[in-house]
C-alpha positions as CSV (number, residue, x, y, z in Angstrom):
1,M,-18.5,-7.9,13.6
2,A,-16.4,-7.0,16.7
3,L,-16.2,-8.8,20.0
4,S,-18.4,-7.2,22.5
5,V,-16.7,-7.2,25.9
6,I,-18.3,-4.4,28.0
7,P,-21.4,-2.3,28.0
8,E,-21.4,1.1,26.4
9,S,-21.8,2.9,29.6
10,H,-18.5,3.0,31.4
11,Q,-18.3,2.7,35.2
12,Q,-15.8,4.7,36.9
13,P,-13.1,2.6,38.7
14,T,-14.1,1.8,42.2
15,L,-11.0,-0.2,43.2
16,D,-8.3,1.8,44.8
17,P,-5.3,2.4,42.5
18,V,-2.9,0.1,44.3
19,T,-5.3,-2.9,44.4
20,F,-6.1,-2.2,40.7
21,E,-2.4,-2.3,39.7
22,V,-1.7,-5.4,41.8
23,L,-4.5,-7.4,40.3
24,R,-3.8,-6.1,36.8
25,N,-0.2,-7.3,37.1
26,L,-1.4,-10.5,38.6
27,F,-3.4,-11.4,35.5
28,D,-0.3,-10.9,33.4
29,Y,1.9,-12.8,35.9
30,A,-0.4,-15.8,35.8
31,C,0.2,-16.0,32.1
32,A,3.9,-15.6,32.5
33,R,3.9,-18.5,34.9
34,M,2.0,-20.5,32.3
35,S,4.6,-19.8,29.6
36,Q,7.5,-20.5,31.9
37,I,6.1,-24.0,32.8
38,L,5.1,-24.8,29.2
39,Q,8.6,-23.9,27.8
40,K,10.4,-25.8,30.6
41,T,8.4,-29.0,30.4
42,S,7.4,-29.4,26.7
43,F,9.1,-32.1,24.6
44,S,9.0,-30.4,21.1
45,P,11.8,-28.1,20.1
46,I,9.3,-25.8,18.4
47,L,7.9,-25.2,21.9
48,Y,10.8,-25.3,24.2
49,D,13.4,-23.6,21.9
50,M,11.4,-21.7,19.3
51,V,8.7,-20.5,21.8
52,D,5.9,-21.0,19.3
53,F,3.0,-20.9,21.8
54,S,0.8,-18.4,23.7
55,N,-1.0,-18.3,27.1
56,A,-3.8,-16.2,28.4
57,V,-6.4,-15.9,31.1
58,Y,-10.1,-14.9,30.6
59,D,-13.0,-13.9,32.9
60,A,-16.0,-16.1,33.3
61,E,-17.6,-14.5,30.1
62,L,-14.4,-15.3,28.1
63,N,-13.2,-11.8,27.8
64,L,-9.4,-11.5,27.6
65,L,-7.8,-10.4,30.8
66,G,-4.1,-10.9,30.4
67,Q,-1.6,-12.6,28.1
68,T,2.1,-13.2,27.6
69,A,4.0,-11.6,24.8
70,N,4.4,-14.8,22.8
71,C,2.6,-15.0,19.4
72,P,0.3,-12.0,18.8
73,V,-1.4,-13.8,16.0
74,H,-2.6,-16.5,18.5
75,L,-3.9,-14.2,21.2
76,A,-7.1,-12.7,19.9
77,A,-7.9,-15.8,17.9
78,M,-7.7,-17.9,21.1
79,Q,-10.8,-16.1,22.4
80,F,-12.7,-17.5,19.4
81,S,-11.4,-21.0,20.1
82,A,-12.3,-20.8,23.8
83,R,-15.8,-19.6,23.1
84,A,-16.4,-22.4,20.5
85,T,-15.4,-25.0,23.1
86,V,-17.7,-23.6,25.8
87,K,-20.6,-23.3,23.3
88,R,-20.1,-26.9,22.3
89,F,-20.3,-28.3,25.8
90,G,-22.3,-25.6,27.6
91,I,-20.9,-23.6,30.4
92,E,-23.1,-25.2,32.9
93,T,-21.7,-28.7,32.3
94,L,-18.0,-27.7,32.8
95,K,-16.3,-29.1,35.9
96,E,-13.1,-28.5,37.7
97,G,-10.3,-30.4,35.9
98,D,-12.0,-30.4,32.5
99,V,-9.7,-29.5,29.6
100,I,-11.1,-29.1,26.1
101,V,-8.9,-29.0,23.0
102,L,-9.6,-27.6,19.5
103,N,-7.7,-26.9,16.3
104,D,-10.5,-26.6,13.7
105,P,-9.8,-23.5,11.7
106,Y,-13.5,-23.0,11.1
107,E,-14.4,-23.1,14.9
108,G,-12.1,-20.4,16.2
109,G,-8.8,-22.1,15.2
110,T,-6.2,-20.8,12.8
111,H,-4.0,-23.5,11.1
112,I,-4.3,-27.1,12.2
113,N,-0.9,-27.2,13.9
114,D,-2.1,-24.7,16.5
115,I,-3.9,-26.6,19.2
116,T,-5.8,-24.7,21.8
117,F,-6.4,-26.0,25.4
118,T,-9.2,-24.4,27.4
119,M,-9.7,-25.1,31.1
120,P,-12.3,-23.5,33.4
121,I,-11.1,-22.1,36.7
122,F,-13.3,-22.5,39.8
123,F,-13.1,-20.9,43.2
124,R,-15.2,-22.5,46.0
125,G,-17.4,-24.1,43.4
126,R,-18.1,-20.9,41.3
127,L,-16.7,-20.3,37.9
128,L,-14.0,-17.6,38.2
129,G,-12.6,-17.6,34.7
130,F,-10.6,-19.6,32.1
131,A,-7.0,-20.5,31.4
132,V,-6.2,-21.0,27.7
133,S,-3.0,-22.3,26.2
134,R,-2.2,-22.6,22.5
135,G,0.9,-24.3,21.1
136,H,2.1,-25.0,17.6
137,W,2.7,-28.8,17.4
138,T,5.3,-30.0,15.0
139,D,3.2,-32.4,13.0
140,L,-0.4,-33.6,13.0
141,G,-0.3,-35.7,9.8
142,G,-1.4,-34.5,6.4
143,G,0.2,-34.9,3.0
144,A,3.6,-33.5,4.0
145,A,5.6,-32.9,7.1
146,G,4.1,-30.2,9.3
147,G,0.9,-30.3,7.3
148,Q,2.6,-28.3,4.5
149,A,1.1,-30.3,1.6
150,F,-0.2,-27.0,0.1
151,G,-3.1,-28.9,-1.4
152,T,-6.6,-27.8,-2.3
153,H,-8.5,-29.3,0.7
154,I,-8.2,-28.9,4.5
155,A,-8.0,-32.7,4.8
156,A,-4.5,-32.6,3.3
157,E,-3.2,-30.6,6.3
158,G,-3.7,-33.2,9.1
159,L,-5.9,-34.1,12.0
160,R,-8.7,-31.5,12.4
161,L,-10.1,-31.5,15.9
162,P,-13.5,-30.1,16.9
163,P,-13.9,-29.2,20.6
164,I,-13.1,-32.5,22.4
165,K,-12.6,-33.1,26.2
166,L,-9.1,-34.3,26.6
167,F,-9.0,-34.2,30.4
168,E,-11.7,-34.9,33.0
169,N,-10.7,-34.3,36.7
170,Y,-7.2,-33.6,35.4
171,T,-7.0,-37.1,34.0
172,V,-6.2,-37.6,30.3
173,N,-8.5,-39.5,28.0
174,E,-6.2,-42.2,26.8
175,D,-8.2,-43.2,23.8
176,F,-8.1,-39.6,22.5
177,R,-4.4,-39.3,23.2
178,R,-3.7,-42.5,21.2
179,I,-5.7,-41.1,18.3
180,I,-3.5,-38.1,18.2
181,M,-0.4,-40.2,18.4
182,N,-1.6,-42.3,15.5
183,N,-1.9,-39.2,13.4
184,T,1.5,-37.6,13.7
185,R,5.0,-38.2,12.3
186,T,6.4,-37.1,15.8
187,P,4.6,-39.3,18.4
188,Q,7.6,-39.0,20.7
189,Y,6.6,-35.4,21.5
190,I,2.8,-35.9,22.1
191,E,2.5,-37.2,25.6
192,G,5.1,-34.7,27.0
193,D,3.5,-31.7,25.2
194,I,0.0,-32.6,26.4
195,Q,1.2,-32.7,30.0
196,A,3.2,-29.5,29.5
197,H,0.0,-27.7,28.4
198,L,-1.9,-29.1,31.5
199,G,0.9,-27.9,33.7
200,A,0.6,-24.4,32.2
201,L,-3.2,-24.4,32.7
202,R,-2.9,-25.5,36.3
203,A,-0.4,-22.7,37.0
204,A,-2.9,-20.1,36.0
205,E,-5.6,-21.9,38.0
206,A,-3.4,-21.7,41.1
207,E,-2.6,-18.0,40.6
208,M,-6.1,-17.0,40.1
209,Q,-7.4,-19.0,43.0
210,R,-4.7,-17.6,45.2
211,A,-5.7,-14.0,44.2
212,A,-9.4,-14.7,45.1
213,E,-8.3,-16.2,48.4
214,R,-6.2,-13.2,49.3
215,Y,-8.2,-10.3,47.9
216,G,-11.7,-11.7,47.9
217,E,-13.6,-13.2,45.0
218,E,-15.7,-10.1,44.4
219,T,-12.7,-7.8,44.4
220,V,-11.0,-10.0,41.7
221,R,-14.1,-10.0,39.6
222,L,-14.4,-6.2,39.9
223,A,-10.7,-5.9,38.8
224,M,-11.5,-8.1,35.8
225,K,-14.1,-5.6,34.6
226,E,-12.0,-2.5,35.4
227,V,-8.8,-3.6,33.6
228,I,-10.9,-4.2,30.4
229,T,-12.6,-0.8,30.8
230,Y,-9.3,0.9,31.4
231,T,-7.8,-0.5,28.1
232,E,-10.9,0.4,26.1
233,R,-10.7,3.9,27.4
234,M,-7.0,4.2,26.4
235,T,-7.7,2.7,23.0
236,R,-10.6,5.1,22.3
237,K,-8.4,8.0,23.3
238,A,-5.7,6.9,20.9
239,I,-8.1,6.5,18.0
240,A,-9.5,10.0,18.7
241,E,-6.0,11.4,18.1
242,I,-5.9,10.0,14.5
243,P,-7.5,12.4,12.0
244,D,-10.9,11.3,10.9
245,G,-10.9,10.0,7.3
246,V,-10.6,7.0,5.1
247,Y,-7.2,5.6,4.5
248,E,-6.4,2.8,2.1
249,G,-3.6,0.2,2.0
250,E,-2.8,-2.9,0.0
251,D,-0.5,-5.9,0.0
252,Y,-0.4,-9.4,-1.5
253,A,0.8,-12.9,-1.3
254,D,3.0,-14.0,-4.2
255,T,1.0,-17.1,-5.0
256,D,-1.4,-19.6,-3.5
257,G,0.8,-22.4,-4.9
258,F,-1.3,-22.7,-8.0
259,S,-1.8,-19.2,-9.4
260,D,0.9,-17.2,-11.2
261,E,-1.0,-14.1,-10.1
262,P,-0.5,-12.3,-6.8
263,I,-3.4,-12.7,-4.2
264,R,-4.3,-9.3,-3.0
265,I,-5.5,-7.7,0.2
266,K,-7.2,-4.4,0.1
267,V,-8.1,-2.5,3.3
268,K,-9.8,0.7,4.2
269,L,-9.3,2.2,7.6
270,I,-12.3,4.4,8.4
271,V,-11.5,6.6,11.4
272,K,-14.4,8.4,13.0
273,G,-14.2,9.8,16.5
274,E,-13.2,7.1,19.0
275,E,-13.8,4.2,16.7
276,I,-12.1,2.7,13.7
277,T,-13.5,0.4,11.0
278,V,-11.3,-2.0,9.2
279,D,-13.0,-2.8,5.8
280,F,-11.6,-5.6,3.6
281,T,-14.1,-5.0,0.7
282,G,-12.3,-5.5,-2.6
283,T,-10.0,-8.2,-1.3
284,D,-9.6,-11.2,-3.6
285,P,-12.0,-14.1,-3.1
286,V,-11.2,-17.5,-1.6
287,V,-8.3,-19.2,-3.4
288,V,-7.6,-22.8,-4.4
289,G,-4.3,-23.1,-2.4
290,A,-3.6,-23.2,1.3
291,I,-3.1,-19.5,2.2
292,N,-6.8,-18.8,3.1
293,S,-7.4,-17.2,6.5
294,P,-10.3,-18.2,8.7
295,M,-12.1,-15.4,10.5
296,A,-10.4,-15.9,13.9
297,N,-7.0,-15.5,12.3
298,T,-8.0,-12.4,10.3
299,Y,-9.5,-10.7,13.4
300,S,-6.4,-11.5,15.4
301,A,-4.2,-10.0,12.7
302,V,-6.2,-6.8,12.7
303,Y,-6.0,-6.4,16.4
304,Y,-2.3,-7.0,16.9
305,S,-1.5,-4.8,13.8
306,L,-3.4,-1.9,15.3
307,K,-2.1,-2.5,18.9
308,F,1.3,-1.2,17.8
309,F,-0.2,2.2,17.2
310,L,-3.2,2.4,19.5
311,S,-1.9,2.8,23.0
312,P,0.7,0.0,22.9
313,D,1.4,0.6,26.6
314,A,-2.2,-0.2,27.6
315,P,-2.8,-3.6,29.2
316,A,-3.2,-6.1,26.4
317,N,-6.8,-7.3,27.0
318,G,-10.2,-7.5,25.5
319,G,-10.8,-3.8,26.1
320,M,-9.1,-3.1,22.8
321,F,-11.6,-5.0,20.7
322,A,-14.8,-2.9,21.3
323,P,-13.7,0.3,19.4
324,I,-12.6,-1.7,16.4
325,K,-15.2,-2.8,13.9
326,I,-14.2,-5.3,11.1
327,V,-15.9,-5.7,7.8
328,L,-15.1,-9.0,6.2
329,P,-16.7,-10.0,2.9
330,D,-18.2,-13.5,2.9
331,N,-16.4,-15.0,-0.1
332,C,-13.0,-13.6,0.7
333,W,-9.7,-15.4,1.2
334,L,-9.6,-13.7,4.6
335,N,-12.8,-15.4,5.6
336,A,-12.2,-19.0,4.8
337,K,-14.8,-21.7,5.4
338,W,-14.8,-25.5,5.0
339,P,-13.1,-27.0,3.0
340,A,-10.7,-24.2,2.1
341,P,-7.1,-25.1,3.1
342,T,-5.5,-22.7,5.7
343,I,-2.0,-24.0,6.6
344,A,-0.3,-20.7,5.8
345,C,-2.9,-18.4,7.3
346,T,-0.9,-17.5,10.4
347,T,2.6,-17.5,9.0
348,L,2.0,-15.8,5.6
349,T,-1.5,-14.2,5.4
350,S,-1.6,-12.5,8.8
351,S,1.7,-10.7,8.0
352,K,0.3,-9.4,4.8
353,I,-2.8,-8.1,6.6
354,T,-0.4,-6.2,9.0
355,S,1.5,-4.8,6.1
356,A,-1.6,-3.5,4.3
357,I,-2.9,-2.0,7.5
358,W,0.4,-0.3,8.3
359,Q,0.6,1.1,4.8
360,A,-2.9,2.6,5.3
361,L,-1.8,4.0,8.7
362,A,1.2,5.6,7.0
363,K,-1.3,7.9,5.2
364,A,-3.2,8.7,8.4
365,I,-0.2,9.3,10.7
366,P,2.9,9.6,8.4
367,H,5.0,11.1,11.3
368,R,4.6,7.7,13.1
369,A,4.7,5.4,10.2
370,T,7.3,2.7,9.7
371,G,8.4,0.8,6.6
372,S,7.0,-2.6,6.2
373,T,8.6,-5.6,7.9
374,F,9.7,-8.5,5.8
375,S,6.1,-9.6,6.5
376,E,6.7,-13.3,6.7
377,C,7.4,-16.2,9.0
378,N,9.3,-18.1,6.3
379,W,8.2,-21.3,8.1
380,F,9.7,-24.5,6.7
381,V,9.4,-28.1,7.8
382,C,11.8,-30.8,6.9
383,A,11.5,-34.6,7.1
384,V,15.1,-36.0,7.1
385,K,16.1,-39.7,7.1
386,D,19.1,-40.6,9.2
387,P,21.6,-42.4,6.9
388,T,22.9,-44.5,9.8
389,N,19.6,-46.1,11.0
390,G,16.9,-45.0,8.7
391,Y,15.1,-43.1,11.4
392,L,12.9,-40.2,10.1
393,S,13.2,-36.8,11.9
394,V,11.0,-33.8,11.5
395,F,12.1,-30.3,12.3
396,S,11.0,-26.7,11.6
397,D,12.7,-23.3,11.5
398,L,11.7,-19.7,11.0
399,P,14.5,-17.7,9.3
400,A,13.7,-14.1,10.2
401,G,14.2,-10.9,8.2
402,G,14.3,-7.2,8.9
403,W,11.8,-4.7,10.2
404,G,11.2,-1.4,8.5
405,G,12.9,1.9,9.1
406,T,11.2,4.3,11.5
407,P,10.9,8.0,12.0
408,Y,13.5,7.7,14.8
409,G,16.1,5.3,13.3
410,D,16.9,2.2,11.3
411,G,14.8,-1.0,11.4
412,V,16.0,-3.9,13.5
413,N,18.0,-6.7,11.8
414,V,16.8,-10.4,11.6
415,T,13.8,-10.2,14.0
416,Q,10.6,-12.3,13.8
417,D,7.7,-10.6,12.2
418,P,5.1,-8.9,14.5
419,L,2.9,-12.0,14.2
420,G,5.1,-14.0,16.6
421,N,7.7,-13.5,19.2
422,C,9.2,-16.8,18.2
423,M,12.9,-17.8,18.1
424,N,14.8,-19.5,15.3
425,L,15.9,-23.1,15.9
426,P,19.4,-23.0,17.5
427,A,22.0,-24.7,15.3
428,E,23.3,-26.6,18.3
429,T,19.9,-28.1,19.0
430,A,19.3,-28.8,15.3
431,E,22.6,-30.6,14.8
432,L,22.2,-32.6,18.1
433,L,18.7,-33.9,17.3
434,F,18.6,-34.1,13.5
435,P,20.8,-35.4,10.7
436,I,21.7,-32.0,9.3
437,V,24.4,-29.4,9.4
438,Y,23.8,-25.6,9.8
439,E,26.5,-24.1,7.5
440,A,25.4,-20.5,7.7
441,F,23.1,-18.2,9.5
442,D,24.3,-14.6,9.0
443,L,23.2,-11.2,7.9
444,R,22.5,-10.7,4.2
445,A,24.3,-7.7,2.8
446,D,22.2,-5.2,0.7
447,S,19.0,-6.8,1.9
448,A,17.5,-3.7,3.6
449,G,15.2,-1.2,1.9
450,A,17.1,2.1,1.5
451,G,16.0,5.2,3.2
452,K,17.0,8.1,5.4
453,H,16.5,5.5,8.0
454,R,17.0,2.1,6.2
455,G,15.2,-1.1,7.0
456,G,16.8,-3.8,9.1
457,L,18.7,-6.5,7.3
458,G,17.5,-10.0,6.4
459,S,19.4,-13.2,6.9
460,R,21.1,-16.0,4.9
461,L,20.5,-19.5,6.1
462,Q,22.2,-22.6,4.6
463,I,21.5,-26.2,5.7
464,R,23.2,-29.4,4.5
465,F,21.2,-32.6,4.7
466,L,23.1,-35.7,5.8
467,G,20.3,-38.0,4.6
468,D,17.4,-38.0,2.1
469,A,15.2,-35.1,2.9
470,E,11.8,-33.5,1.9
471,L,11.4,-29.8,2.6
472,S,8.1,-28.0,2.7
473,M,8.0,-24.2,3.0
474,E,5.7,-21.3,2.8
475,T,7.0,-17.9,2.0
476,S,6.5,-14.8,-0.2
477,R,8.1,-11.5,-0.8
478,T,9.9,-13.3,-3.6
479,R,8.4,-11.1,-6.4
480,E,9.5,-7.8,-4.7
481,G,10.6,-7.0,-1.2
482,S,9.2,-4.9,1.7
483,P,7.6,-1.6,0.9
484,G,9.1,1.6,2.3
485,V,7.3,4.8,3.4
486,N,7.7,8.5,3.1
487,G,10.1,8.1,0.2
488,G,11.8,5.0,1.5
489,R,12.6,2.2,-0.9
490,Y,11.6,-1.5,-1.3
491,S,14.0,-4.1,0.0
492,P,15.2,-6.9,-2.5
493,P,13.1,-10.0,-2.9
494,Q,13.6,-13.3,-1.0
495,R,15.0,-16.3,-2.7
496,L,15.1,-20.1,-2.2
497,T,18.1,-22.1,-3.7
498,K,19.1,-25.7,-3.9
499,I,22.8,-26.4,-4.1
500,T,23.8,-29.7,-5.4
501,R,26.7,-31.8,-4.2
502,G,28.7,-30.6,-7.2
503,G,28.0,-26.9,-6.2
504,Q,25.4,-26.1,-8.9
505,R,22.8,-23.5,-7.7
506,D,19.2,-23.9,-8.8
507,T,16.6,-21.3,-7.8
508,I,13.6,-23.2,-6.5
509,G,11.6,-20.2,-5.4
510,G,11.7,-16.6,-6.5
511,W,13.6,-14.9,-9.4
512,A,16.0,-17.2,-11.2
513,E,19.1,-15.9,-13.0
514,N,17.3,-16.3,-16.4
515,G,14.6,-13.8,-15.2
516,E,12.0,-16.5,-14.6
517,W,9.9,-16.3,-11.4
518,R,9.3,-19.6,-9.7
519,K,6.5,-20.4,-7.2
520,C,7.7,-20.1,-3.7
521,L,5.4,-22.6,-1.8
522,L,7.2,-25.9,-1.6
523,A,5.6,-29.2,-0.7
524,A,7.9,-32.2,0.1
525,Y,10.7,-30.9,-2.2
526,R,13.4,-33.6,-2.3
527,F,17.0,-33.2,-1.4
528,A,19.6,-35.9,-1.7
529,P,22.2,-36.6,1.0
530,G,24.9,-33.8,0.9
531,E,22.7,-31.3,-0.9
532,R,22.1,-27.9,0.6
533,F,19.1,-25.6,1.1
534,L,19.9,-21.8,1.0
535,F,17.3,-19.3,2.0
536,E,17.9,-15.5,1.7
537,S,15.3,-13.5,3.6
538,T,14.7,-9.8,2.9
539,G,15.0,-6.8,5.1
540,G,12.5,-4.1,6.0
541,G,11.4,-1.2,3.9
542,G,13.1,2.1,4.2
543,W,11.8,5.3,5.8
544,G,12.5,8.6,4.0
545,N,14.6,9.6,1.1
546,P,17.9,7.7,0.9
547,L,19.7,10.8,-0.3
548,E,19.0,12.4,3.1
549,R,20.8,9.6,5.0
550,A,23.9,11.0,6.8
551,I,27.0,10.4,4.8
552,A,28.9,9.2,7.8
553,T,26.2,6.6,8.5
554,V,26.4,5.3,4.9
555,L,30.1,4.9,5.4
556,D,29.5,3.0,8.7
557,D,27.1,0.6,6.8
558,V,29.8,-0.1,4.2
559,L,32.4,-0.7,6.9
560,D,30.0,-3.0,8.7
561,E,29.4,-4.8,5.4
562,Y,25.7,-4.0,5.7
563,I,25.7,-2.4,2.2
564,S,28.0,-2.6,-0.7
565,L,30.1,0.2,-2.3
566,E,27.8,-0.1,-5.3
567,T,24.7,0.5,-3.2
568,A,26.4,3.4,-1.4
569,R,27.1,5.0,-4.8
570,E,23.9,4.3,-6.7
571,V,21.3,4.5,-4.0
572,Y,22.7,6.8,-1.4
573,G,24.9,8.9,-3.7
574,V,27.9,8.4,-1.5
575,I,31.3,7.9,-3.2
576,I,33.7,5.8,-1.1
577,D,37.3,5.0,-2.2
578,P,37.4,1.2,-2.4
579,K,41.0,1.0,-1.1
580,K,41.1,3.7,1.6
581,L,37.4,3.3,2.5
582,K,37.0,7.0,2.9
583,V,34.3,9.3,1.5
584,D,35.1,11.6,-1.4
585,E,33.1,14.6,-0.3
586,A,33.2,16.6,-3.5
587,A,32.2,13.6,-5.7
588,T,29.4,12.7,-3.2
589,Q,27.8,16.1,-3.3
590,A,27.9,16.1,-7.1
591,V,26.4,12.6,-7.4
592,R,23.7,13.4,-4.8
593,A,22.7,16.5,-6.7
594,K,22.4,14.5,-9.9
595,L,20.4,11.7,-8.3
596,R,18.0,14.3,-6.7
597,Q,17.4,15.7,-10.2
598,A,16.8,12.3,-11.7
599,N,14.5,11.2,-8.9
600,G,12.6,14.4,-9.3
601,N,12.0,13.5,-12.9
602,G,10.5,10.1,-11.8
603,T,13.5,8.0,-12.3
604,V,14.1,5.3,-9.6
605,S,17.5,3.8,-9.2
606,Q,18.5,1.2,-6.7
607,A,21.6,-1.0,-6.9
608,N,20.1,-3.9,-5.0
609,G,17.4,-4.2,-7.7
610,A,14.4,-3.7,-5.5
611,T,12.8,-1.0,-7.7
612,H,9.1,-0.6,-7.5
613,A,6.5,1.3,-9.5
614,V,2.7,1.3,-9.5
615,G,1.4,-1.3,-11.9
616,L,4.5,-3.4,-11.7
617,D,4.4,-6.2,-14.3
618,F,4.8,-9.4,-12.3
619,T,5.9,-11.4,-15.3
620,Q,9.2,-9.5,-15.2
621,P,11.9,-9.8,-12.5
622,A,11.9,-7.1,-9.9
623,A,15.4,-8.1,-9.0
624,K,18.1,-10.5,-10.2
């Protein structure tokens, strides 16, 4: 099933090029104004500091026209939400000043924390289009802060809203607002965030109406059709440049919180002419735990994953959807239906969909392939009690990791996964608002997948709690790290650690020192005052054979403390004097020759422990 946005017969553009470009950019500018207003007026740190929101404008048939570069995982999914709201109320009943909200994962939503606001835009009494704003709200109830109870039923994740009219004539429904405030641990944010979303919607309304006034309503409507046709044409051309064939990829989530077995995604990319089919047949069925993905989230993940490779410079609108067909088995964990829990669908599952698709693309276009990103959001939520007054605070953070190596250079360090252009929570904001201390947020040495072009580095985040705390977190990549391509290596796994007041370190997610792997989804894990939470994220996968990396570049990595002397020697075959920090050229050539011979015989050596082989036994540690 793919979103149908334009007829098969393509009209030639009839607008002059200048007017076309002006209006194309205006659609994007309207969204940029939405985001600017939402960020400046919202009350929640996750919105104004971490930028976990998205804004878009649509035509009167709810085809995507323009969007801001916020959270890609939101943007295609928002179209499903908007269509569900219009279907619920009927397009003919909508009036100026109506705003409908929805967060139901089974009606076009993703996870419950993402609330979508949809408002019709009228010009001189006629429906011109829609403004849509989606924001991740800190908490909407449920069994743990942020909805991260990781239970077996959607009810544990918080307040699930079908399409409900929150505003009429731009006036809020007070009864509904009070219901929301009664179902959150953070009522102090609700009223301000609601008004911030309304302000964003009205900004888009004003820009679109101004365009219709200046250029004429019919010209604007024609531009809406032509920008979509333009993107579809560019997308089809990009697909046609990929060799026809069937290309397979695979990735997995470490656990659903209950199973000790990985939960797998299998994908086939079937390229034929100007169209591509993304087939998830063979993917594991719906799981007990809260990592299931509803259809809207899965579709959105497919679209943004392919956007990186299919004319990324084309306007980001609904024209991309038509050439992409998606086959999604009914009883599949990527096609969740009530009452399957979905809290980790955006932050965990969508990133694994991307990784699987990128690994398939690596077989289709190896010269353009990249190593996998850390493929996570590493989203955690903490409820912390202030020891001075007993006040309960709730905060979130998203400790980022590395992106994969590319054909052109190393991956970027500590950057959010492609699923979202979000920011980490600034330490200054966190310590000002919450009873915590950020003790470390730095690069994690030896965290990148080795390669001719290595992956970017992951991070090391350490937080000390001043009061009693409960931490919930979804993550993965704790069994093994990020896959490399074209001979690039895996990065090391991620790890979650609790540090007691006495300094004892206990692994609470990932590989422990005794070789035991511990489940990495935490729900309300308790910390006492003075205890610390340490999270070590992973880097991106490598690109190309590490033994082909320039010797001088390996030395630079050692001097920058990106990699250790041990990794330089055992992975890259570069021998560096530990005192003089200079390369021993003769020893390096000898070691590299020896490693090439060993690798040619099937031996894999990597000092940071992130070895990988087909059929890896997940009962044994991939790294220590």
